[in-house]
N, C-alpha and C positions, 0 to 999 in steps of 0.2 A: 504494500500500500504506500502510495506517495505521501510524503510529509507535506502538509499544506504550506509550510513556511518556505519551501523551495520553489523558485520560479519555474515555469514551464520551459522546456528547451526551445531555443529559437529555431525558426524555420531556416532551412538551408536554401534560400532563394538567391538565384544568380540571374542577372539581367544580361541577355545576349541577343544577337541578331537572330531573327527568325530564319528558318531553313525550310526548303520544300518538304522535308520529312516531318515537319511540325503541322502540316495542313490538317490532318485528321483530328489532332487535338484542338486546333483552332476552331474547326467546324463544330466540335463537341461543345466548346465554350459558347459559340454563337447560338447554337440550338438551346442550350440551357439558360441563357441570359436574355435573348431577344426573341420576340414573337414575330416581328416584322423587320424589314430592311436588313436582313442578314447578309454578311459578306460571303460570297460563294467560294468554293475551293479554287475555281479558275481565277477569280479576282485576287485571292490571297497569293497565288503563284505569280500573277502578273505584277502585283505590287512589290513582291520580294525581288523581282528582277528589274524593277524600275529605278532609274537614276534620280527620280524626283520623289521617292518614298523611302521610308526607313521603317522596317517592321522589327520591333523589339519584343521579346518574350520574357516573362518571369518564369524561370525554370526552377522548380522545387524538387530536387533530387530526381530529375528525369521526367517529371510531370509538369505540364504547362499550367501555371496558376492564373495567368492573365497575359494580356498583350497591350502594346501601345503602337499605334500606327501614326507616323508623322509624315505629312505630305508637304513638299516644298514646291514652290513655283520658281522657275528659272528667272533670274533677274530681279527677284524680290528678296526683301530682308525679313519676310514673315513666313511662318509655317502654320499648318493646321494639325492639331493633335486630336486623334480619336482614341 
């Protein structure tokens, strides 16, 4: 039995670039969280290959816990974060 005075162990979350092998997990998140306007597997792959997008994933010991999608516009100093 865990002693209540000890803190819970920290998650082992690492932020890294998304990879095509992550698409199934990203689709799982989309389905679990959103009822409409979901990003498709095709769109995830296209965005990962785009020079004007950055896909970051929160990797928790091999399982994706979340993601951030940053879209850039050429010649602009602003970006959009999803």
